[in-house]
Phi, psi and omega in degrees: 000139185289149172307318184270029186308306189286321179298323180290328175296327185281316185272332192086151183298328178299316178290322180297328173290325179292320178293321181292335187253004187265115187290115177243129171252134182246120182260106182118139178227042176264213182308308181281303189299310182303318182283328174294318184294316178296322179300311185287326173303311181290347175272351178117002179279126187241347186252067181256137174242133181234130185241121178195139179264345194283158169253159181290130178241158181304323181293349178279340193294332183283338181242003188227152197274047179246172184237160182301330176289349182267356185299125182104341183271163174291137183300317187296318182298318180291318180298315176303317181292323181297311180301311177301315177298324180289319197232345186073020178246151181250118181254166182264127174249127179240117179269073181217156169279126174279126188231170182291333184283337183236013180294322180296321178297311187292326180268002182305132179087355182283139170257352174206134175244130173246117185264114182230025175296158178250017175223153192283335182290315177289327178295321179296323174296314177295317181301310181302311186298312184298323184291317178294324178268004185049046174263127178295137186225124173255125177261128177240124185215160178206156178203136183054245175250028187231140179228152171218149174236101189233133180278156190306317182304332180248357186284143179235123181293132183294170174294149184280357177294144183045058197282334187269108183303337184287349178270355180265163167301134183219122179259132178308312185301325176293317178300312185295317183294316176303315180298319180297315184289323177289322179290323173293324176296314179299317178296318178298324179290316178303324185280316193238349183066012169283137184251096183252133180254149187216156168239157181219135168234134191280327187303326186240007177059036183267125172249113189229146174298141175264120181236131177271000000 
């Protein structure tokens, strides 16, 4: 029986093949990026690339899929191991800082980029590069009890003030809700090429289309 037995019944074999072969790059392996990567892998996406320079800290453990024994290790290396142990598939992990100078190289070959970085400098580099190269890019971000999933043509990089989301109040339930919606948005794009943007508020469980 396939690992993706239930997913295939829901998605159809045709879509599962498309998910398997579609190159997706996830920028960031923190609360959003790591959970999105694992979620997409468990949904059938096999051509994943994950970019992050950070090591795992104890404060990451409540919102990210790491263990106490992982503290101090590079996030990308542990995430690659988690996915391989769970599913037997090898995804690419890149332990580098993404900058304006290396963005083109790091995003090369991507048909979809998911920006889950927690700082505006890296988000700006991804935004500019994807715009210039016309790579579809879904930006996923959160703060307090709010999350958003917005496609590149209408996305605006937030101010660099208070740039590290790990310094904000952060509820695991908001993270998981945002990850589920972002993952489904990405899968729907792979299936239909439609770019749908959403906002989420945890206090009232409201998921709404994002319209400019």
